[in-house]
C-alpha positions as CSV (number, residue, x, y, z in Angstrom):
1,M,47.4,54.0,127.7
2,T,46.7,50.4,128.6
3,Y,44.8,47.8,126.7
4,E,41.6,46.4,128.1
5,T,41.4,43.9,125.3
6,V,43.5,42.6,122.4
7,A,41.0,44.2,120.1
8,D,41.6,47.6,121.7
9,F,45.4,47.2,121.1
10,R,44.9,46.1,117.5
11,N,42.6,49.1,116.8
12,K,45.1,51.6,118.2
13,R,48.0,49.9,116.4
14,A,46.0,50.0,113.1
15,E,45.3,53.7,113.5
16,A,48.9,54.5,114.1
17,L,50.1,52.3,111.2
18,S,47.5,53.7,108.8
19,F,48.8,57.3,109.6
20,I,52.4,56.3,109.1
21,Q,51.7,54.5,105.8
22,A,49.8,57.5,104.5
23,K,53.1,59.5,105.0
24,T,55.5,57.1,103.5
25,T,55.6,53.9,101.5
26,L,58.9,52.8,102.9
27,K,58.7,49.7,105.0
28,P,62.1,49.4,106.8
29,E,63.3,46.1,108.1
30,Y,65.5,47.6,110.8
31,V,64.4,49.8,113.8
32,I,67.0,51.9,115.5
33,I,66.2,53.4,118.9
34,L,68.5,56.3,119.8
35,G,69.2,56.8,123.5
36,T,70.0,59.8,125.6
37,G,72.6,62.0,123.9
38,L,72.9,59.6,121.0
39,G,70.6,61.2,118.4
40,R,73.4,62.3,116.1
41,L,73.4,58.9,114.4
42,A,70.3,60.3,112.7
43,D,72.6,62.7,110.8
44,Q,74.0,59.7,108.9
45,I,70.6,58.5,107.7
46,N,69.5,59.4,104.2
47,V,66.1,60.5,105.4
48,E,63.1,60.1,103.1
49,T,60.4,61.0,105.6
50,S,60.3,62.5,109.1
51,I,57.2,62.2,111.3
52,S,56.8,63.8,114.7
53,Y,55.6,61.5,117.5
54,A,53.1,64.1,118.4
55,D,51.3,63.7,115.1
56,I,50.9,59.9,115.2
57,P,47.8,58.5,116.9
58,H,48.4,56.9,120.3
59,F,52.1,57.6,120.2
60,P,53.6,59.0,123.4
61,T,55.9,62.0,123.2
62,S,59.5,62.4,124.4
63,T,59.9,64.6,127.4
64,V,63.6,64.1,128.1
65,E,66.4,66.5,127.1
66,S,68.2,65.4,123.9
67,H,65.2,63.2,122.7
68,E,63.9,64.9,119.6
69,G,60.7,62.8,119.3
70,R,60.7,61.9,115.6
71,L,60.5,58.8,113.4
72,L,63.0,59.0,110.6
73,F,62.5,56.8,107.6
74,G,65.4,56.3,105.2
75,E,68.5,54.4,104.4
76,L,71.6,53.7,106.5
77,G,74.4,51.3,105.8
78,G,72.7,50.2,102.6
79,K,69.6,49.1,104.5
80,K,66.1,50.5,104.8
81,V,65.8,51.8,108.4
82,V,63.5,53.7,110.7
83,A,65.1,55.5,113.6
84,M,63.3,56.5,116.7
85,Q,65.1,59.8,117.5
86,G,64.0,59.8,121.1
87,R,62.6,57.1,123.3
88,F,60.3,56.7,126.2
89,H,61.1,55.9,129.8
90,F,59.1,54.4,132.7
91,Y,60.1,57.3,134.9
92,E,58.4,59.8,132.6
93,G,55.1,58.3,133.8
94,Y,54.4,56.1,130.7
95,T,53.0,52.6,131.0
96,M,55.0,49.7,129.7
97,Q,52.5,49.3,126.9
98,Q,53.1,52.9,125.8
99,I,56.8,52.5,125.9
100,V,56.8,49.5,123.5
101,F,53.8,50.7,121.4
102,P,55.9,52.4,118.7
103,L,58.0,49.2,118.2
104,R,54.8,47.1,117.9
105,V,53.6,49.5,115.2
106,L,56.9,49.4,113.3
107,Q,57.1,45.6,113.5
108,A,53.6,45.5,111.9
109,N,55.0,47.8,109.2
110,G,57.6,45.1,108.3
111,A,60.5,45.5,110.7
112,H,62.2,42.3,111.8
113,T,65.3,43.6,113.7
114,L,65.7,46.0,116.6
115,M,69.0,47.9,117.1
116,V,68.8,49.8,120.4
117,S,71.3,52.2,122.1
118,N,71.4,53.8,125.5
119,A,73.4,55.9,127.9
120,C,74.3,54.1,131.1
121,G,76.5,54.0,134.1
122,G,79.5,51.6,134.1
123,M,79.9,49.4,137.2
124,N,82.5,47.0,135.8
125,P,85.8,48.3,137.0
126,N,87.3,47.6,133.6
127,F,84.9,50.1,132.0
128,R,85.6,53.8,131.6
129,R,83.6,56.9,130.8
130,G,83.2,57.1,127.0
131,D,83.6,53.4,126.4
132,I,80.9,51.4,124.6
133,M,79.5,47.9,125.4
134,C,77.6,45.4,123.4
135,I,74.8,44.0,125.6
136,T,74.8,40.2,125.8
137,D,72.1,39.9,128.5
138,H,70.0,41.9,130.9
139,I,68.5,42.0,134.4
140,N,65.0,43.6,134.6
141,L,64.6,45.5,137.9
142,L,61.9,47.8,136.6
143,G,59.4,45.9,138.7
144,V,57.0,45.6,135.7
145,N,57.0,44.0,132.2
146,P,55.4,45.1,128.9
147,L,53.9,41.7,128.4
148,I,51.6,42.0,131.5
149,G,48.0,42.1,130.5
150,P,46.1,40.5,127.6
151,N,48.3,38.6,125.2
152,D,47.9,38.9,121.4
153,N,48.8,35.4,120.2
154,D,49.3,36.8,116.7
155,L,52.2,38.8,118.1
156,G,53.8,36.2,120.1
157,P,53.4,33.5,122.8
158,R,52.1,34.1,126.3
159,F,55.4,32.9,127.8
160,P,58.2,33.9,125.4
161,D,61.6,32.3,125.9
162,M,64.4,34.7,127.0
163,S,67.5,32.5,126.8
164,E,68.9,34.7,124.1
165,P,67.4,38.1,124.4
166,Y,70.2,39.7,122.4
167,T,70.8,37.8,119.1
168,Q,74.2,36.2,119.3
169,S,74.8,36.3,115.5
170,L,74.3,40.1,115.6
171,V,76.6,40.4,118.6
172,D,79.2,38.5,116.7
173,V,78.9,40.8,113.6
174,A,79.1,44.0,115.8
175,E,82.2,42.6,117.6
176,R,83.9,42.0,114.3
177,V,83.0,45.5,113.1
178,A,84.5,46.9,116.2
179,L,87.7,44.9,115.9
180,D,88.1,45.7,112.2
181,N,87.9,49.4,113.0
182,G,90.1,49.4,116.1
183,I,87.2,50.2,118.4
184,K,87.3,49.0,122.0
185,M,83.9,47.5,122.7
186,H,83.1,45.6,125.8
187,Q,80.5,42.9,126.2
188,G,78.3,42.6,129.3
189,V,75.1,42.6,131.2
190,Y,72.7,45.6,131.3
191,V,70.6,46.2,134.5
192,A,67.4,48.2,134.0
193,V,66.1,50.3,137.0
194,T,63.3,52.8,137.1
195,G,65.2,56.0,137.9
196,P,65.1,58.9,137.5
197,N,67.5,59.3,140.3
198,L,71.0,57.8,139.9
199,E,71.9,55.0,142.3
200,T,73.4,55.1,145.8
201,R,76.7,53.5,146.7
202,A,75.0,50.6,148.3
203,E,72.8,50.1,145.2
204,Y,75.8,50.1,142.9
205,R,77.5,47.4,145.1
206,F,74.3,45.3,145.0
207,L,73.8,45.6,141.2
208,R,77.4,44.7,140.6
209,Q,77.1,41.7,142.9
210,I,74.1,40.3,141.1
211,G,76.0,40.3,137.8
212,G,75.5,43.8,136.3
213,D,78.2,45.5,134.2
214,V,76.2,48.6,133.5
215,V,73.0,50.2,134.8
216,G,70.4,52.3,132.9
217,M,66.7,53.2,132.8
218,S,65.6,52.0,129.4
219,T,66.1,49.3,126.7
220,V,64.8,46.2,128.5
221,P,61.1,46.9,127.8
222,E,61.7,47.3,124.1
223,V,63.9,44.2,123.9
224,I,61.3,42.1,125.7
225,A,58.6,43.3,123.3
226,A,60.9,42.6,120.3
227,V,61.7,39.1,121.5
228,H,58.0,38.5,122.1
229,M,57.4,39.4,118.4
230,G,60.2,37.2,117.1
231,M,62.5,40.1,116.2
232,K,66.3,39.9,116.2
233,T,67.9,42.4,118.6
234,L,71.2,44.2,119.1
235,G,71.9,46.5,122.0
236,I,74.9,48.9,122.4
237,S,75.4,50.9,125.6
238,V,77.5,54.1,125.9
239,I,79.1,54.5,129.3
240,T,78.6,58.0,130.4
241,D,79.7,57.8,134.1
242,E,81.8,55.5,136.3
243,C,79.8,54.0,139.1
244,F,82.5,52.7,141.4
245,P,81.1,52.9,145.0
246,D,84.5,53.6,146.7
247,A,85.3,56.5,144.3
248,L,81.8,57.8,143.5
249,E,81.5,61.4,142.4
250,P,78.3,63.5,141.8
251,V,77.1,63.4,138.2
252,E,75.0,66.1,136.4
253,M,73.0,65.7,133.2
254,K,75.5,67.9,131.3
255,H,78.3,65.5,132.2
256,I,76.2,62.5,130.9
257,L,75.6,64.3,127.6
258,E,79.2,65.2,127.2
259,A,80.3,61.6,127.7
260,A,77.6,60.4,125.2
261,D,78.9,62.9,122.7
262,L,82.4,61.5,123.2
263,A,81.4,57.9,122.6
264,E,78.7,58.5,120.0
265,P,81.0,58.3,117.0
266,K,82.2,54.8,118.1
267,M,78.6,53.6,118.5
268,T,77.6,55.0,115.2
269,Q,80.5,53.3,113.4
270,V,79.6,50.0,114.9
271,M,75.9,50.4,114.1
272,I,76.5,51.4,110.5
273,G,79.2,48.7,110.0
274,T,76.8,46.1,111.3
275,L,74.0,47.1,109.0
276,E,76.4,47.0,106.1
277,R,77.4,43.4,106.8
278,L,73.9,42.0,107.4
């Protein structure tokens, strides 16, 4: 799905929004995107309504293991939230417009803040498997951008500023929550690549040299779209494998999911604590 015109996008968004609003009257202010292996945060939500992506007009569907493919409307940390239990990746064959379409619909439904999680590889030698990192900046190496194409000026400017893609005030709150709960949480730069293969030794060296602390295959499109729409953003990465070129070992999907399961409680505690303090 791409948009030939702004009117085409608006029509598709209106159809999806109308379907959702027919299922629930809840208009959450916070969108939570749950990354690979991180769907258990959904268990903490007091769910009012669950909607399958497959039922929503123009929504893509999740094809990756551990991505359930549901919108969960409810309450978490004393706030009205909608969780995307499953996200979309460029490597699945979706366009950038498809990847960010759900967020655009949920913003039109009243959301003003995006809280996004992901599983990633740690390149910073101080990071270890099972650690978590609060994203302070990113590098987009996807080779494409969700803002390419016709711009809807009602959504945001043609050339949005990206000097603070991750809202510093939210980073500060999350850091305080982690400290107060004795959780070790790094801060750093997330590099987005297309995947789906993991990187070579040479690629890890390159990504580290250009300033990356972790590398993954998601998050950046949604954050760019959120910033474009004037939303606040918070990103937390779960480090599922150690990407040190001189000690690189083969990684299988089951190992990534095991590490995500190990770190997920820490991420969940920080997410919930942050919501409680906002």
